[in-house]
N, C-alpha and C positions, 0 to 999 in steps of 0.2 A: 063492826063486830069483831071480837077478838077471842081467840081460844087460849089466851095466856102466853107467857114468854116462850118463844120458840114455835108457836103455832102459826098457821097461815093467817095472813091479814087480808081484809077485804078492802077493795079500793073504794073511792068516793062514789056516791050515787046509790049505795045500798042495794044494789041489784042482786047481791049474793054471788056475784061472779068474782073469782080470785083475781087479784092484781098480778097477772103473770109477769109483767115487767119488773115489778118489785121483787117477786120471788127469784127471778133469774139473776137480778143484781145481787141478792143475798147469797145465792148459791155460788156465784163467781167470787164473791168476797171470801166465803169460807174456803174455797179451793186455793185461793191465793195464800191465805194464812197457813194452810196445811203444807203447801209447797215450800214456803219460807221456813217453816219449822223443820222440814226434812233437810233443806239445804244447810240450815244452821247446825242441825245435829250431825250431818255428815262432815261438815268442816271441823266441828269439835272433835269428832272421832278421829279424823285424819291428824289433827294436831296432837292428840294424845298418843297415837301410834308413832308419829314422828318423834315425839319427846322420848318415848320408850326406846326407840332405835338409837337415837342420839346418845341417850344415857348408856346403852350397852356398848356403843362404839367408843365413847370416852372412857368407860371403865376398862374395856379390853385394851385399848391403846396405852392407857396409863400403866398397865401391868406388863407391857412389853410384848403382848401377843398380837396375833393377826386380827384385823378388823372384822367384827361380826362374830367372834368366838369368845366365850368366857374363858378365864384363865384356867379353870378346871378341865376344859376341853382341849387345851393345847397339848401337843406331844411333849413328853419329858425330854430333858437334855440327853438322856441315854438313848432315846429313841431316834434322835436326829442323826442323819447320815454323817459319818466322819469324813475327813479329807482323804483323798486317794493316797494310799500308802506308797511312799517312794522306796525304791530298792536300796537296801543297806549295803555299804561297802563290805566286801569280804576280805579277810586276811587269812593267809595260811598259818596253820598252827605249828608248822614245822619251821624252826629257826634256820636262817641261812647259814651255810658253812662259814666258819671264820676264815679270813684271808690267810694264805700261807705264811708261815714264819720264815723270814729270810735266813735266820740262823740254821734252820733245818737243812738248807741247801748248801751250806758250807761245813756241815758237821759230819757228813757221811758220804763216802765216795759214790754210793749208789744214786744219790740225788745231785751231787756236785759234778755235773757233766760238762761244764765249760772247759775250754782248753787251758792247760796249765803251761804258760810260757813266760819268758822274761818280759816281753812287751805287755802281756796281760796284767802284770803287777807293777812293772817299772817302765812305763812308756816314755817316749820323748828323749831329748838330750839334756834337759834341765829339769830341776824340780823347784817350784816356787811355793814357799810356805809363808804367808803373810808378806812382809817386806824383805824376806830372806830368799835369795836365789842360790841354788846349789848346782854346780856343774856335775854332770854324770860321767863317771869314769868307766872302768871295765865292768862287764857283766859275764856271768858264767852259769851254766846249768849242767847238772850231772845226776845220774841215778846212784852213783857211788857216794852215798851221804858222808861216810866217815872221812873221805879225802878232803872235805871242806872244813875240817875242824882241827883244833889243837887240844892236846891233853885227852881227858876222859869223855869229852862230848861225843866223839865219833862212836864209841861203843854204846853210849846211851841212845843215840839215834838209831843205831842198828838194832839194838835189843827191843826197841819199841816199834819196830816195823817201818822205819822211814823209807819212803818210795823214791824221793828225789829232793835235791836242794838247789834253789836258785839264789845266786848272789849278785849284788850290784853295789858299787862304791860311788859315794858322792863327796865332794870336797868344796870347802869355802874358807878363804883367809887362813891358809896353813893348817886347817883341820880336815881330816878325812875320816869317814865312817863307812864301813862295809856292813850291809845288812844281808842276812841269809834267811830264806824262807824254806823251812823243812816241811814236806808234805806227807801226811799219813792217811790211812784209810778211815779212821774214826777220830772223833773229838777226844775220847778218853786217852788214846795213844799220844796225841799231840800234847795234851795237858800234862801227862805223866813225864814226857820227855823234857818239857820246860821246867817242871818242878824238880827234876833230878839233875838238871844241868850242872855240869862241872867242867872245868877247862873252858873252852870257848870256841868261837868261830874263828877261822883263819882269815886274815885280811886279804883283800884282793886289790892288787896294784895294776897299773897300766892305763893306757888311754889318757895320758897326761897326769896321772897321779903316781908319785914315786912310792917306793916301798915304805910301809909304816907298820907300826905295832909288831915288829919282828925283832929277833936278836935280844930278847929280854927286856924290851921297853915296857914300862908300866902303862896300860891302856884301860879304858873303861869298857866293861862288858855288860850286856843285859840279856834277859831271856823272858819271853812272853808267849802266850798262845791264845788263839781264838778259832773256834770251830776245829777243823781237822788240820790246822796250820800252826806250827810253832815257829816263832821268828826270833832271831838272835842278832845282836850288833857287837861290833868291836870298833872303837874309835880312839883316835889320838892325834898327835902332831906329826905332820909329814917330815919335820926336822929330826924326829927321833926322841924328842924331849919327853920325859915322863909326865904323865897326867896326875894332877893332884885334885883334891876336893874343891880347891878354889878356882879351878879352870872351868868357869861356867860356860865358856864358848864351846868346849868339847861336849859338855852335857846337853847344851841346847841343840847342837847338830844331831846328836843321838836321839834326843826326845822327838825332834821333828821327823826323823826317819821312822821311828817306831809308830808315831801317830799316823803318818802317811800310810804305812803298811797295814795298820789296823783298818783304816778307812777303805783301802783297796779290797781287803778281804770281805769286809761288811758289804761294800758295794757289789761285789760278786754275788753274794747271797741275795741282795735286793733285786738285782736284774733277773736272776733265775726264778725267784718267787713271783715276780711280776709276769714273767712269761708263762709260768704255770697257771696263774690266776686267769689270764686272758686266753689261754689255749682252748679251742673248741672241744666240748665233751663228746665222747663217742658212745 
């Protein structure tokens, strides 16, 4: 007997009693089919979710963001923390004082405080200039400036306030030159005395150098100044012969002495300026 598809079936014998074994078998088969459907659906759902997550990860990593975030959710560049700021070097806005000018220290007696002596300007017993060696003769220092001159130079030195004159004579190969250093209080006085120079320096003999440039002999005379110092030369032959323009040896000795004296004055300024620059401030 049958009640149609899906109804209970009766076992053989026609007793009307249900075939309980067959019903149990059918029920178990239906349970198994349902379980497999659930397992298959769960697996499919898991695969779909995994695919979505993978797609999100790939999309995010490809845009340079962190895994698991969309690009629109990433912080902007301006929101990212910047590197720790390093301290900037600081510079004073006040320019350092310029170094002292050496010329300032030999242009005014208030700054030129180094001793004024013969040895300070004309040291040693010889003078070497290049390959030329000059023997040093007599030296002399006096505060009576006019007594060291000939002609009008004495009054010119006095008028411009000369404080003292230092003289030294050098000789080589029959030529002698006396150089005289006249000291003033200011640069302006020394410059004016050199510009107005007339007459000349009196030659200084002695210490192995005979009398020269006296008694009317023609000699070469020069006048220069630097700072508060004016310096003059008189040079000629120890034989008493007159000097002419062709006597280059006389000119060479005089030029060497004026060059040496200029360097000595300038060096004096450099030493004092250096001392002032390194002196401790109070």
